[in-house]
C-alpha positions in Angstrom: -6.1 55.3 52.7 -4.7 53.4 55.6 -5.2 49.6 55.4 -7.3 47.8 58.0 -4.7 45.7 59.9 -4.9 42.9 60.3 -7.2 42.0 57.4 -8.9 38.7 57.2 -8.3 36.8 53.9 -9.3 33.5 52.5 -8.3 31.2 49.7 -10.5 28.5 48.0 -9.9 25.3 46.2 -12.8 23.7 44.4 -13.6 21.2 41.6 -15.1 23.1 38.7 -17.5 21.7 36.1 -16.1 22.2 32.5 -18.3 24.8 30.7 -21.0 24.9 33.4 -20.8 28.5 34.6 -24.1 28.3 36.6 -22.8 25.3 38.6 -19.4 26.9 39.2 -20.9 30.2 40.3 -23.2 28.4 42.7 -20.1 27.1 44.5 -18.6 30.6 44.4 -21.7 32.0 46.1 -21.7 29.3 48.8 -18.0 29.9 49.6 -18.6 33.7 49.7 -21.4 33.3 52.2 -19.2 31.1 54.4 -16.3 33.5 54.1 -18.6 36.5 55.0 -19.9 34.7 58.1 -16.2 34.3 59.2 -15.4 38.0 58.7 -13.3 37.7 55.5 -12.6 40.9 53.6 -10.4 39.5 50.8 -11.3 36.2 49.0 -9.5 34.4 46.2 -10.9 31.7 44.0 -8.9 29.6 41.4 -8.0 30.4 37.8 -10.8 30.0 35.2 -13.0 28.6 38.0 -16.1 30.1 36.4 -15.7 28.7 32.9 -13.6 25.7 33.6 -9.9 25.3 32.6 -8.1 22.4 31.0 -10.8 21.4 28.5 -10.2 24.9 26.9 -7.3 23.5 24.9 -9.7 21.3 23.0 -12.1 24.0 22.0 -12.3 25.8 18.6 -12.0 29.5 18.4 -15.8 29.7 17.9 -16.5 27.5 20.9 -14.2 29.6 23.0 -15.9 32.8 21.9 -19.3 31.3 22.8 -18.0 30.4 26.3 -16.2 33.7 26.9 -17.7 37.0 28.3 -16.7 40.6 28.1 -15.4 42.3 31.3 -17.0 44.2 33.0 -20.2 44.0 31.0 -20.6 40.2 31.0 -23.0 38.4 33.3 -20.3 36.7 35.4 -18.5 40.0 36.3 -21.9 41.6 37.2 -22.7 38.6 39.4 -19.3 38.8 41.1 -19.8 42.5 41.7 -23.2 41.9 43.2 -21.7 39.2 45.5 -18.9 41.6 46.6 -21.3 44.4 47.4 -23.7 42.0 49.2 -21.0 40.6 51.5 -18.8 43.7 51.8 -15.7 41.9 50.6 -13.2 42.0 47.7 -13.6 38.8 45.6 -11.4 37.4 42.8 -12.4 34.7 40.3 -11.2 33.5 36.9 -12.9 33.1 33.5 -12.3 33.4 29.7 -12.7 37.0 28.6 -13.7 38.2 25.1 -12.6 41.6 23.9 -13.5 42.0 20.3 -11.7 39.3 18.4 -9.3 38.5 21.2 -9.7 36.0 24.1 -7.9 36.1 27.4 -7.5 34.0 30.5 -8.7 36.7 32.9 -9.0 37.1 36.6 -11.7 39.5 37.7 -11.5 41.2 41.1 -14.8 42.6 42.2 -14.9 45.1 45.1 -17.7 46.1 47.5 -17.7 49.7 46.3 -18.6 48.7 42.8 -15.1 48.9 41.3 -13.4 46.1 39.5 -10.0 45.2 38.2 -9.0 42.5 35.8 -5.7 40.7 35.2 -5.1 39.1 31.8 -2.7 36.2 32.2 0.7 37.3 31.0 2.0 33.8 30.3 -1.1 32.3 28.7 -0.7 28.8 27.0 -4.1 27.1 27.3 -5.0 27.5 23.7 -3.5 28.9 20.5 -6.7 31.1 20.4 -6.1 32.7 23.8 -3.8 35.8 23.8 -1.4 36.8 26.6 -1.9 39.9 28.5 0.7 42.7 28.5 0.1 44.6 31.8 0.7 44.0 35.4 -2.2 44.5 37.8 -1.7 46.2 41.2 -4.4 48.2 42.9 -5.8 49.3 46.2 -9.0 47.7 47.7 -11.6 49.8 49.6 -10.0 48.4 52.8 -6.7 50.1 51.8 -4.8 47.0 51.0 -2.5 47.1 48.0 -3.2 43.9 46.0 -1.5 42.3 43.0 -2.7 39.5 40.7 -0.7 36.9 38.8 -2.3 33.9 37.3 -0.7 30.4 37.6 2.4 30.3 35.3 2.7 34.1 35.7 4.0 33.3 39.2 6.7 31.0 38.0 8.5 33.8 36.3 10.4 35.6 39.1 10.5 38.9 37.3 6.6 39.0 37.3 6.4 38.8 41.1 9.3 41.2 41.6 7.6 43.8 39.4 4.4 43.3 41.3 6.2 43.8 44.6 8.0 46.9 43.3 4.6 48.4 42.5 3.8 48.2 46.2 1.7 45.0 46.4 1.2 43.8 50.0 -0.9 40.8 49.0 -0.5 38.7 45.9 -3.6 36.8 44.6 -2.2 33.7 42.9 -5.0 31.7 41.3 -3.9 28.4 39.8 -5.0 25.2 38.1 -2.0 23.0 38.9 -0.7 19.8 40.4 -0.9 16.5 38.6 0.3 18.1 35.3 1.9 15.8 32.7 5.2 17.6 32.6 7.8 16.9 29.9 10.5 17.6 32.4 12.1 14.4 33.8 11.9 16.0 37.3 8.7 17.9 36.9 5.1 17.0 38.0 3.5 13.8 36.8 -0.2 12.8 36.6 -2.2 11.7 39.6 -3.9 8.4 39.1 -7.6 9.0 38.5 -8.5 5.9 40.6 -7.0 7.6 43.7 -9.4 10.5 43.3 -12.4 8.3 42.5 -11.7 6.1 45.6 -11.0 9.1 47.9 -13.9 8.3 50.2 -12.8 4.8 50.9 -9.1 5.6 51.0 -8.6 9.3 51.8 -5.0 8.8 53.0 -3.9 7.5 49.6 -5.1 10.6 47.7 -3.7 12.9 50.5 -0.3 11.3 50.0 -0.5 11.9 46.3 -1.6 15.5 46.7 1.1 16.3 49.2 3.9 14.4 47.3 6.1 15.6 44.5 3.3 15.9 42.0 1.4 18.4 44.2 2.4 20.2 47.3 6.0 19.0 47.1 6.4 20.7 43.7 4.9 23.9 45.1 7.3 23.9 48.0 10.2 24.1 45.6 9.3 27.7 44.6 6.1 29.2 46.0 7.4 30.2 49.5 10.3 31.9 47.8 8.0 34.2 45.9 6.5 35.4 49.2 9.8 35.5 51.1 12.0 37.2 48.4 9.4 39.9 47.8 8.1 40.5 51.3 4.4 39.9 50.5 1.5 37.7 51.5 0.4 35.1 48.9 -3.1 33.7 48.6 -2.7 30.5 46.6 -6.1 29.3 45.3 -6.2 26.1 43.2 -8.5 23.7 41.5 -9.0 20.3 43.1 -10.1 17.0 41.6 -11.0 16.2 38.0 -9.9 18.8 35.4 -10.4 17.1 32.0 -7.8 14.4 31.9 -5.8 15.6 34.9 -6.3 15.6 38.6 -5.7 19.0 40.3 -4.1 18.7 43.8 -5.8 21.6 45.7 -3.6 22.6 48.6 -5.2 26.1 49.0 -2.9 28.1 51.3 -1.9 31.5 52.6 1.7 32.4 53.0 3.2 35.3 55.0 6.0 37.7 53.9 8.6 35.3 55.3 7.4 32.5 53.1 5.7 30.8 56.1 2.5 28.9 55.6 -0.1 30.4 58.0 -3.1 28.4 56.7 -3.5 25.5 54.3 -5.6 22.4 53.6 -4.7 19.0 52.2 -8.3 17.8 52.1 -9.2 16.0 48.8 -12.3 18.1 48.5 -13.7 21.6 48.0 -12.3 23.7 50.9 -11.6 27.2 52.2 -8.7 28.4 54.3 -8.7 31.6 56.4 -6.0 33.7 58.0 -5.6 37.2 59.4 -2.9 39.0 57.5 -0.7 41.1 59.8 0.4 43.8 57.3 2.9 45.3 59.8 5.1 42.3 59.1 5.8 43.6 55.6 8.1 46.7 55.9 10.9 45.0 57.8 10.5 41.6 56.2 13.6 40.1 54.7 12.2 40.5 51.2 11.4 44.2 51.6 14.9 44.8 53.0 16.3 43.0 49.9 14.2 45.2 47.7 15.7 48.3 49.3 19.2 46.9 48.7 18.7 46.5 44.9 21.2 48.0 42.4 19.0 48.8 39.4 22.0 50.4 37.6 23.4 46.9 37.2 20.2 45.2 35.9 20.2 46.3 32.3 21.0 42.8 31.1 17.6 41.7 32.5 15.8 43.6 29.7 18.1 42.4 26.8 16.6 39.4 24.9 18.9 36.3 24.8 17.3 34.9 21.7 16.0 31.9 23.6 12.7 33.5 24.7 9.5 31.7 23.5 5.9 32.7 23.6 4.3 30.4 26.2 1.8 29.2 23.6 4.7 28.1 21.4 6.1 26.2 24.4 2.8 24.5 25.0 2.0 23.6 21.5 5.6 22.6 20.8 5.2 19.8 23.3 6.4 21.2 26.7 4.0 22.4 29.3 5.0 25.6 31.1 5.1 25.8 34.9 5.9 22.1 35.5 
């Protein structure tokens, strides 16, 4: 199937309510209506935006199972599929998935023809009870666009994005809950003062400065454009904004083109949606795609040889260092 070109896409940032799936889905529905009115065909929401995110680390296995849902038979996936069919668009949103005894940080992509795909976070670290996925997710939408999904820390590992590009992805959905993290790295992100968020109406410039500084957008700019540029794909960066348990997420929803250029973004300290038309004809001759064609796979055997220093991301997290920061 030939892709519609250009295709109109959108990325969302919003402040979720921990554990309140009904309230969170109400926001998803409102944004989907707005996007549909603007002709959007591909819409990305943040990681775990249906269930809530950072409070997950405090929940017992039993509480997590009570919050989680099966995919595709759970109510949230069914609602998302109904929304996709109603508006004629492909929509991605995140939740905690249950599959028998296992739990996953999962991103569900619902398509208007009734199909769905799910990506289980490969580099999961939110809870010792949440397992990491073991598959990459690349598929074609009904509009003929080849889409990949990587969740938050998945995108920090360069091999993950490269494999997704090699599988033909033209657009990468990159749902996050980041910014304002309490990094153990001396030059990583640091928390955003809660008072800046609470006082955002009276002093919006102070919170914008914090969000666009080294603990928010500044950190993203160290690496995110390179993922788009080096692999020759569009990136839809969707993120939380505002209070997320004891941290403040920095929003910054944006869309990047295959040259790593930002074609749409927001720095508003509020729920927001950004929209852009993705010119897929940029991809074949982009720098990143030319680099992919110049690869020498015969030399890359060492990439698959363990060094002995690899750690499960849950071990990193519960050992005191937060990944991705």
